[in-house]
C-alpha positions in Angstrom: 186.7 73.5 91.2 184.2 72.0 93.8 183.3 74.0 96.8 185.5 73.8 99.9 184.2 75.3 103.1 186.7 76.9 105.4 185.6 77.5 109.0 186.5 77.8 112.6 184.7 76.2 115.5 181.0 76.5 116.7 180.2 79.7 118.6 183.0 81.4 116.7 185.3 83.8 118.5 187.5 86.4 116.8 190.4 83.9 116.1 188.0 81.4 114.6 186.7 84.0 112.2 190.0 85.8 111.5 192.0 82.6 110.8 189.3 81.0 108.6 188.8 84.2 106.6 192.5 84.5 106.0 193.1 80.9 105.3 190.3 80.7 102.8 192.0 83.6 101.0 195.4 81.9 101.2 193.8 78.6 99.9 192.5 80.4 96.8 196.0 81.8 96.2 197.3 78.3 96.4 194.9 77.2 93.7 191.9 76.0 95.6 189.6 78.4 93.9 186.5 76.8 95.5 187.6 77.7 99.0 184.9 79.8 100.8 185.0 81.1 104.4 181.8 80.4 106.4 180.9 80.5 110.0 179.3 78.0 112.4 177.3 80.6 114.3 176.8 84.3 114.8 179.8 86.5 115.4 180.1 88.0 118.9 180.4 91.8 119.6 184.2 91.7 119.7 184.4 90.1 116.3 181.8 92.4 114.9 183.9 95.3 116.0 186.9 93.9 114.1 184.9 93.2 111.0 183.4 96.7 111.0 186.7 98.4 111.7 188.3 96.7 108.7 185.3 96.8 106.4 184.7 93.1 106.1 181.3 91.4 105.9 180.8 88.6 108.4 181.0 85.1 106.8 177.6 83.6 106.1 176.4 81.0 108.6 176.1 77.3 107.7 175.0 74.3 109.7 175.8 71.4 107.2 178.5 71.1 104.6 176.5 68.6 102.5 173.6 71.0 102.4 175.9 73.6 100.9 177.0 71.2 98.2 180.5 70.8 99.7 182.2 67.5 100.1 185.5 68.9 101.4 186.3 71.2 104.3 189.3 72.9 106.0 189.2 73.5 109.7 190.9 76.4 111.5 191.1 77.0 115.3 189.8 73.6 116.2 190.0 69.9 115.4 187.6 68.1 117.8 184.6 66.9 116.0 182.1 67.9 118.7 183.2 71.5 118.1 182.8 71.4 114.3 180.1 71.3 111.7 177.2 68.9 112.2 178.2 66.5 109.4 181.9 66.6 109.8 182.1 62.8 109.7 180.5 62.7 106.3 182.9 65.0 104.5 186.6 65.0 103.5 188.8 67.0 105.8 191.5 68.5 103.5 193.4 70.2 106.3 193.5 71.6 109.8 195.2 74.8 111.1 195.0 74.8 114.8 196.8 75.7 118.1 194.8 73.4 120.5 195.1 69.8 121.7 194.2 67.0 119.2 191.4 64.9 120.4 188.6 62.8 119.0 190.0 63.2 115.5 190.2 60.6 112.8 190.1 60.7 109.0 189.9 58.2 106.2 192.3 60.1 103.9 195.6 61.9 104.3 195.4 65.6 105.0 197.7 68.5 105.9 197.8 69.5 109.5 199.5 72.6 110.8 199.5 72.4 114.5 201.6 74.8 116.6 201.5 75.6 120.4 201.2 79.4 119.7 198.8 82.0 120.9 196.3 81.8 118.1 195.4 80.1 114.8 195.7 83.5 113.3 199.5 83.5 114.1 199.9 80.3 112.1 198.0 81.6 109.1 200.1 84.8 109.1 203.3 82.8 108.9 201.9 80.6 106.1 201.2 83.8 104.1 204.8 84.9 104.7 206.2 81.5 103.8 204.4 81.6 100.5 205.6 85.1 99.8 202.1 86.6 99.4 201.2 90.2 100.2 198.6 90.4 102.9 195.8 92.9 102.4 195.2 95.4 105.1 191.8 94.0 106.1 193.2 90.4 106.2 196.1 91.5 108.4 193.6 93.4 110.6 191.5 90.3 111.2 194.5 88.1 111.9 195.8 90.7 114.4 192.4 90.8 116.0 192.4 87.0 116.3 195.8 87.1 118.0 194.8 89.9 120.3 191.6 88.2 121.3 193.1 84.8 122.1 196.0 86.2 124.0 194.2 89.1 125.7 196.6 91.5 124.1 199.6 89.3 124.6 199.0 89.0 128.4 197.7 85.4 128.5 200.0 82.5 129.3 199.1 81.0 126.0 201.1 83.8 124.3 204.1 82.3 122.5 207.4 84.1 122.3 206.9 84.4 118.5 203.5 86.1 118.9 205.0 89.4 119.9 206.8 89.9 116.6 203.7 88.6 114.7 201.5 91.1 116.5 204.0 93.9 115.7 204.2 93.0 112.0 200.4 92.6 111.7 199.7 95.9 113.4 202.0 97.6 110.9 200.3 95.9 108.0 196.8 96.7 109.4 197.8 100.4 110.0 196.9 100.4 113.7 198.6 101.1 117.0 198.7 97.7 118.7 197.8 98.8 122.2 195.2 101.4 121.3 193.4 99.0 118.8 193.8 96.0 121.1 192.2 97.6 124.1 189.3 98.9 122.0 188.8 95.4 120.5 188.8 93.7 123.9 186.5 96.3 125.5 184.0 95.8 122.6 183.6 92.2 123.8 182.8 93.1 127.4 179.3 94.6 127.0 177.4 91.8 128.7 174.5 93.7 130.1 172.4 93.4 127.0 172.9 89.6 126.7 170.3 87.1 127.8 171.6 84.4 130.2 171.2 81.9 127.3 173.5 84.1 125.2 176.0 84.6 128.0 176.6 80.9 128.5 177.0 80.4 124.7 179.1 83.4 123.6 182.3 81.4 123.7 181.6 77.8 124.7 183.1 74.5 123.8 182.3 70.9 124.7 185.1 68.6 125.8 184.9 64.8 126.3 186.7 64.1 129.6 186.9 60.5 130.5 183.8 59.7 128.5 181.7 62.6 129.9 180.6 65.7 128.0 181.8 68.8 129.9 180.8 72.2 128.6 183.3 75.0 129.3 182.1 78.6 128.5 184.0 81.8 129.0 183.0 85.5 129.0 185.3 88.5 129.3 184.4 91.5 131.5 185.8 94.4 133.5 183.4 93.7 136.4 183.0 90.1 137.7 180.6 91.1 140.5 178.3 92.7 138.0 178.0 89.4 136.1 177.5 87.5 139.4 174.4 89.6 140.2 172.7 87.6 137.5 173.8 84.2 138.9 170.4 82.8 139.5 169.2 83.3 135.9 172.6 82.2 134.5 172.3 79.0 136.6 168.8 78.4 135.3 170.1 78.8 131.7 172.9 76.4 132.4 170.6 73.7 133.9 168.4 74.0 130.8 171.4 73.6 128.5 172.7 70.6 130.4 169.3 68.9 130.2 168.9 69.6 126.5 172.4 68.6 125.5 173.4 65.9 127.9 176.3 67.7 129.5 177.5 66.0 132.7 179.0 69.3 133.9 179.0 73.0 133.0 181.9 75.3 133.8 181.3 79.0 133.3 184.5 81.1 133.4 184.0 84.8 134.1 187.3 86.5 133.2 188.4 90.0 134.3 190.5 91.2 131.4 191.9 94.2 133.4 193.2 92.3 136.5 193.7 88.9 134.8 191.6 86.8 137.1 188.5 84.6 136.8 185.5 83.5 138.7 184.4 79.9 138.1 180.7 79.1 138.2 180.2 75.3 138.0 177.2 73.0 138.0 176.8 69.3 137.4 177.4 65.7 138.6 181.2 66.1 139.1 181.7 69.3 141.0 184.1 67.4 143.3 186.4 66.9 140.3 186.1 70.5 139.3 187.1 71.5 142.9 190.0 69.1 142.8 191.2 70.4 139.4 191.7 73.9 140.8 192.3 73.1 144.5 189.4 75.4 145.6 186.0 75.0 147.2 182.9 76.1 145.4 180.8 78.4 147.6 177.3 78.9 146.2 178.5 77.1 143.1 181.3 79.5 142.4 184.9 80.2 143.4 187.7 82.7 142.6 190.6 81.5 140.4 193.5 83.9 140.7 195.6 84.6 137.6 193.5 82.5 135.3 192.5 83.9 131.9 193.1 81.0 129.5 190.6 78.2 129.1 193.0 76.3 126.9 196.0 76.4 129.3 194.6 77.1 132.8 191.2 75.3 132.8 190.9 72.4 130.3 194.2 70.6 131.1 193.5 70.8 134.8 189.9 69.5 134.3 191.2 66.7 132.0 193.7 65.5 134.7 191.1 65.6 137.4 188.5 63.7 135.4 191.0 61.0 134.5 192.0 60.2 138.1 
């Protein structure tokens, strides 16, 4: 059986790692013996906490499928090519498991696509395990649970689907953890930002979106203290400007999310800050503004930006 790489998006978060790890395992159970989980970047501290807690080694990092001798790939937690592996257009995409919008996606061959508007890709993979009647190992259940907790901020994000509550309950039982206790510990593990360089901060969880022909970078960090992050604004802005120049981003939106009070501060730079202001009906002051009740990039930031850029 030829090698099949299974991976989440660039700058992988906990859902990207958990869903790809579990789906690679499920793929092997389905007969794709060459399925191997890999990652498109270093894991963050939150994900490292989950991996360590359940005794799982982080997937090895790759940058090219062809360089790994793989002609086929399976994507989890993303489908947009600019968020994927560097040579995504040169390989066969066997399948996609995702919970995001579909954009900039085209293949030459048929494939399976499992797309659901739920809280995490991990939720989808869990139900696939159940549908096939396979027993889920404790560690696998733990990583899937971690992916769901991470993407829904412990089921408090507006991206949480009504089915996610039962999924979380069942996965917590399989993983042998208390949902609330473990969930809070996981989320807090990802809020240690003081040791991060500004370059690391703006790249911890960042995705590029093509909005009306322009590349817009949207990054997010979780914290329990927004003002503390903003004390580093000048160095963060310097890192953003460098990243924009090097990568050709038209705009950069940096979302600083308070996981305790469920609010965010938006720091934005670029050529279209008027469109960013229009998207959220606020006025940037010193390049940033408060966005009450916003915790989800997928549901509370990207759709609003898309609408504004398309006007």
